[in-house]
One Martini backbone bead per residue (centre of mass of N, CA, C, O) as a GRO file, in nm:
protein
  223
    1MET     BB    1   3.714  -6.582  -1.914
    2VAL     BB    2   3.852  -6.547  -1.640
    3SER     BB    3   4.133  -6.643  -1.732
    4TYR     BB    4   4.169  -6.412  -1.938
    5PHE     BB    5   4.168  -6.185  -1.736
    6TRP     BB    6   4.418  -6.280  -1.558
    7ALA     BB    7   4.612  -6.286  -1.794
    8GLY     BB    8   4.593  -5.985  -1.857
    9VAL     BB    9   4.696  -5.884  -1.583
   10TRP     BB   10   4.968  -6.024  -1.593
   11LEU     BB   11   5.069  -5.889  -1.851
   12PHE     BB   12   5.041  -5.600  -1.756
   13LEU     BB   13   5.241  -5.627  -1.510
   14THR     BB   14   5.486  -5.735  -1.673
   15VAL     BB   15   5.519  -5.484  -1.890
   16SER     BB   16   5.517  -5.298  -1.647
   17THR     BB   17   5.761  -5.106  -1.488
   18SER     BB   18   5.544  -4.907  -1.320
   19VAL     BB   19   5.354  -4.936  -1.031
   20SER     BB   20   5.051  -4.828  -0.845
   21GLU     BB   21   4.884  -4.706  -0.615
   22ALA     BB   22   4.647  -4.468  -0.634
   23SER     BB   23   4.724  -4.271  -0.384
   24ASP     BB   24   5.032  -4.179  -0.524
   25LEU     BB   25   4.869  -4.047  -0.769
   26ASP     BB   26   4.756  -3.769  -0.971
   27TYR     BB   27   4.741  -3.926  -1.247
   28VAL     BB   28   4.637  -4.026  -1.546
   29THR     BB   29   4.771  -4.294  -1.744
   30CYS     BB   30   4.907  -4.459  -1.981
   31GLY     BB   31   4.787  -4.800  -1.926
   32THR     BB   32   4.578  -4.779  -1.734
   33VAL     BB   33   4.380  -4.956  -1.489
   34LEU     BB   34   4.022  -4.899  -1.443
   35LYS     BB   35   3.760  -4.733  -1.276
   36LEU     BB   36   3.444  -4.581  -1.351
   37VAL     BB   37   3.259  -4.312  -1.186
   38ASN     BB   38   2.955  -4.188  -1.140
   39THR     BB   39   2.886  -3.904  -0.947
   40ARG     BB   40   2.563  -3.925  -0.942
   41SER     BB   41   2.497  -4.257  -0.955
   42ASP     BB   42   2.723  -4.459  -0.850
   43VAL     BB   43   2.842  -4.600  -1.115
   44ARG     BB   44   3.003  -4.845  -1.298
   45LEU     BB   45   3.167  -4.911  -1.566
   46HIS     BB   46   3.034  -5.171  -1.792
   47SER     BB   47   3.089  -5.513  -1.906
   48HIS     BB   48   2.991  -5.792  -2.134
   49ASP     BB   49   2.870  -6.100  -2.280
   50VAL     BB   50   2.624  -5.891  -2.384
   51LYS     BB   51   2.385  -5.828  -2.616
   52TYR     BB   52   2.202  -5.642  -2.790
   53GLY     BB   53   1.851  -5.653  -2.905
   54SER     BB   54   1.932  -5.384  -3.044
   55GLY     BB   55   2.049  -5.206  -3.284
   56SER     BB   56   2.371  -5.320  -3.323
   57GLY     BB   57   2.431  -5.590  -3.136
   58GLN     BB   58   2.635  -5.528  -2.945
   59GLN     BB   59   2.812  -5.498  -2.680
   60SER     BB   60   2.728  -5.417  -2.372
   61VAL     BB   61   2.678  -5.115  -2.173
   62THR     BB   62   2.700  -5.035  -1.824
   63GLY     BB   63   2.578  -4.987  -1.485
   64VAL     BB   64   2.724  -5.046  -1.157
   65HIS     BB   65   2.745  -5.085  -0.796
   66SER     BB   66   2.963  -5.264  -0.791
   67THR     BB   67   3.312  -5.286  -0.662
   68ASP     BB   68   3.403  -5.620  -0.748
   69ASP     BB   69   3.382  -5.617  -1.060
   70HIS     BB   70   3.588  -5.719  -1.331
   71ASN     BB   71   3.389  -5.587  -1.563
   72SER     BB   72   3.504  -5.271  -1.476
   73TYR     BB   73   3.766  -5.280  -1.649
   74TRP     BB   74   3.991  -5.028  -1.789
   75GLN     BB   75   4.195  -4.924  -2.057
   76VAL     BB   76   4.424  -4.670  -2.129
   77ASN     BB   77   4.438  -4.543  -2.460
   78ALA     BB   78   4.511  -4.455  -2.752
   79LYS     BB   79   4.427  -4.367  -3.033
   80GLN     BB   80   4.393  -4.470  -3.330
   81GLY     BB   81   4.727  -4.473  -3.460
   82VAL     BB   82   4.840  -4.403  -3.170
   83GLN     BB   83   5.087  -4.304  -2.930
   84CYS     BB   84   5.113  -4.375  -2.567
   85PRO     BB   85   5.315  -4.386  -2.332
   86ARG     BB   86   5.374  -4.540  -2.067
   87GLY     BB   87   5.303  -4.304  -1.802
   88ARG     BB   88   5.163  -4.085  -1.947
   89PRO     BB   89   4.992  -3.823  -1.899
   90VAL     BB   90   4.669  -3.720  -1.941
   91LYS     BB   91   4.528  -3.480  -2.127
   92CYS     BB   92   4.340  -3.233  -2.164
   93GLY     BB   93   4.194  -3.306  -2.484
   94GLN     BB   94   4.249  -3.593  -2.516
   95THR     BB   95   4.256  -3.882  -2.716
   96VAL     BB   96   4.084  -4.190  -2.631
   97ARG     BB   97   4.078  -4.529  -2.519
   98PHE     BB   98   3.859  -4.799  -2.393
   99MET     BB   99   3.956  -5.112  -2.272
  100HIS     BB  100   3.814  -5.406  -2.207
  101LEU     BB  101   3.972  -5.638  -2.025
  102GLN     BB  102   3.797  -5.898  -2.063
  103THR     BB  103   3.718  -5.857  -2.398
  104ARG     BB  104   3.887  -5.644  -2.572
  105LYS     BB  105   3.691  -5.399  -2.602
  106ASN     BB  106   3.572  -5.095  -2.708
  107LEU     BB  107   3.461  -4.800  -2.637
  108HIS     BB  108   3.144  -4.715  -2.803
  109SER     BB  109   3.001  -4.516  -3.074
  110HIS     BB  110   2.690  -4.405  -3.241
  111HIS     BB  111   2.373  -4.371  -3.437
  112PHE     BB  112   2.247  -4.548  -3.256
  113ASN     BB  113   2.001  -4.629  -3.048
  114SER     BB  114   1.926  -4.643  -2.745
  115PRO     BB  115   1.714  -4.872  -2.582
  116LEU     BB  116   1.570  -4.657  -2.362
  117SER     BB  117   1.637  -4.327  -2.452
  118ASN     BB  118   1.737  -4.254  -2.753
  119ASN     BB  119   2.020  -4.220  -2.771
  120TYR     BB  120   2.335  -4.289  -2.793
  121GLU     BB  121   2.492  -4.564  -2.833
  122VAL     BB  122   2.673  -4.783  -2.610
  123SER     BB  123   2.958  -4.991  -2.666
  124ALA     BB  124   3.139  -5.285  -2.749
  125PHE     BB  125   3.433  -5.292  -2.970
  126GLY     BB  126   3.610  -5.525  -3.137
  127GLU     BB  127   3.954  -5.672  -3.153
  128ASP     BB  128   4.203  -5.674  -2.940
  129GLY     BB  129   4.174  -5.335  -2.936
  130VAL     BB  130   4.055  -5.328  -3.232
  131GLY     BB  131   3.890  -5.074  -3.430
  132ASP     BB  132   3.761  -4.745  -3.452
  133GLU     BB  133   3.655  -4.414  -3.455
  134GLY     BB  134   3.421  -4.494  -3.238
  135ASP     BB  135   3.653  -4.516  -2.987
  136ASN     BB  136   3.670  -4.205  -2.948
  137TRP     BB  137   3.777  -3.998  -2.665
  138VAL     BB  138   3.741  -3.692  -2.490
  139VAL     BB  139   3.904  -3.532  -2.245
  140THR     BB  140   3.708  -3.334  -2.010
  141CYS     BB  141   3.889  -3.065  -1.861
  142ASN     BB  142   4.050  -2.790  -1.657
  143ASP     BB  143   4.332  -2.891  -1.686
  144MET     BB  144   4.618  -3.031  -1.809
  145TYR     BB  145   4.536  -3.288  -1.646
  146TRP     BB  146   4.418  -3.596  -1.553
  147GLU     BB  147   4.280  -3.615  -1.257
  148ARG     BB  148   4.188  -3.851  -1.034
  149ASP     BB  149   3.981  -3.654  -0.849
  150ALA     BB  150   3.834  -3.560  -1.092
  151LYS     BB  151   3.585  -3.419  -1.280
  152VAL     BB  152   3.482  -3.578  -1.585
  153ARG     BB  153   3.457  -3.592  -1.937
  154PHE     BB  154   3.334  -3.784  -2.231
  155LYS     BB  155   3.380  -3.714  -2.570
  156HIS     BB  156   3.258  -3.800  -2.864
  157SER     BB  157   3.401  -3.761  -3.169
  158ALA     BB  158   3.162  -3.836  -3.376
  159THR     BB  159   2.884  -3.732  -3.210
  160GLY     BB  160   2.930  -3.541  -2.933
  161GLY     BB  161   2.881  -3.723  -2.704
  162TYR     BB  162   2.824  -3.799  -2.366
  163LEU     BB  163   2.908  -3.988  -2.113
  164HIS     BB  164   2.612  -4.156  -1.976
  165VAL     BB  165   2.353  -4.162  -1.728
  166THR     BB  166   2.060  -4.289  -1.682
  167GLY     BB  167   1.742  -4.367  -1.525
  168ASP     BB  168   1.768  -4.643  -1.662
  169THR     BB  169   1.676  -4.995  -1.649
  170PHE     BB  170   1.722  -5.325  -1.681
  171GLY     BB  171   1.638  -5.627  -1.758
  172ARG     BB  172   1.657  -5.908  -1.868
  173PRO     BB  173   1.984  -6.033  -1.808
  174ILE     BB  174   2.043  -5.715  -1.668
  175HIS     BB  175   1.927  -5.658  -1.400
  176GLY     BB  176   1.953  -5.320  -1.276
  177GLN     BB  177   2.112  -5.200  -1.495
  178SER     BB  178   2.245  -4.924  -1.636
  179GLU     BB  179   2.220  -4.693  -1.868
  180ILE     BB  180   2.440  -4.624  -2.142
  181CYS     BB  181   2.533  -4.316  -2.307
  182ALA     BB  182   2.517  -4.062  -2.552
  183TYR     BB  183   2.497  -3.719  -2.480
  184PRO     BB  184   2.449  -3.404  -2.624
  185ASN     BB  185   2.480  -3.287  -2.319
  186PRO     BB  186   2.602  -3.130  -2.056
  187ASN     BB  187   2.598  -3.285  -1.726
  188ASP     BB  188   2.583  -3.446  -1.418
  189PHE     BB  189   2.551  -3.742  -1.579
  190ASN     BB  190   2.868  -3.684  -1.719
  191TYR     BB  191   3.032  -3.746  -1.461
  192TRP     BB  192   3.368  -3.856  -1.376
  193THR     BB  193   3.567  -4.099  -1.189
  194THR     BB  194   3.800  -4.258  -1.015
  195ALA     BB  195   3.907  -4.580  -0.899
  196GLU     BB  196   3.994  -4.864  -0.921
  197GLY     BB  197   4.346  -4.972  -0.980
  198VAL     BB  198   4.620  -4.962  -1.219
  199TYR     BB  199   4.892  -4.742  -1.195
  200ILE     BB  200   5.109  -4.566  -1.398
  201ARG     BB  201   5.411  -4.444  -1.366
  202PRO     BB  202   5.574  -4.184  -1.437
  203GLN     BB  203   5.809  -4.039  -1.650
  204GLU     BB  204   6.019  -3.784  -1.560
  205ASP     BB  205   6.151  -3.688  -1.850
  206THR     BB  206   5.851  -3.686  -2.042
  207ASP     BB  207   5.557  -3.629  -1.932
  208LYS     BB  208   5.558  -3.276  -1.877
  209ARG     BB  209   5.556  -3.157  -2.157
  210ASN     BB  210   5.374  -2.902  -2.283
  211GLY     BB  211   5.390  -2.992  -2.607
  212ASP     BB  212   5.247  -3.244  -2.569
  213SER     BB  213   5.073  -3.495  -2.767
  214ASP     BB  214   4.892  -3.754  -2.911
  215ASP     BB  215   4.997  -3.652  -3.211
  216ASP     BB  216   5.321  -3.731  -3.174
  217TYR     BB  217   5.220  -4.027  -3.240
  218ASP     BB  218   5.241  -4.339  -3.478
  219GLY     BB  219   5.144  -4.575  -3.299
  220HIS     BB  220   5.097  -4.845  -3.082
  221ASP     BB  221   4.920  -4.912  -2.746
  222GLU     BB  222   4.909  -5.218  -2.642
  223LEU     BB  223   4.852  -5.489  -2.424
   0.00000   0.00000   0.00000
C-alpha cells in the first residue's frame, strides 16, 4: 500500500505541469494534494484501510494530530461528471470531491449514523476516484476563491451536513483518533484550513475569469 501511495505521488507530480510550495500560492486550486486541519481541534483529516464496524461498513475517516502521516493527503477534484482544469482556483460555493491519495477513495457522507455521536457518518467510498453523488462537498467561504489561509467549511451536498470533528475518540484498532462526521449546523468545530501539500500553480490566462464555475465543464479530472 505504501508503494501505491508513492506511485500516486510520482504520477501526480509527473502529469502536473506547474507545482509550488504552499507558501507562494494564495489559493487552493484544482488538482492540489493537501492536508486539511480542523482549526478548533487541530486534527488533520485522515483515512486508512480500516472499515467501520457499524453503519455503512465503508472505509473509516478520522482526525489525527500527527503532522507527518501520509494517510492524511487528499486531492481536490471537481464533482462527479464535471471537469475543473488543473491549476484553476477553487471558487467559494464550488462543489468539489476530495480523493484520499493513499486508497483513492472519495470523502463521502450519507444518512447512516456516525458510530460515536449519531450524526451523519463520513466515510471514504468509491474505486480509483470514481464514486457517486455522496462524494460532493460545497466549499463554503466568504471570498471569491478558496484562500489557502482562510477558515472554510465543507457542506455535504446530499445531507446538508458540515464536515465536523466531534469531541469523541475511537478505541482499538484506531485508538485515540477523532470521530469525523457531517453535522447539521455550522459551528466552530466545522472550520478547516489547509496545511502541508503540493499546490498546483494557476494558469494565468484562464484561472480568474469571474464568470467561470465548476458547472462550465463536462468531463472528468482524475489523478
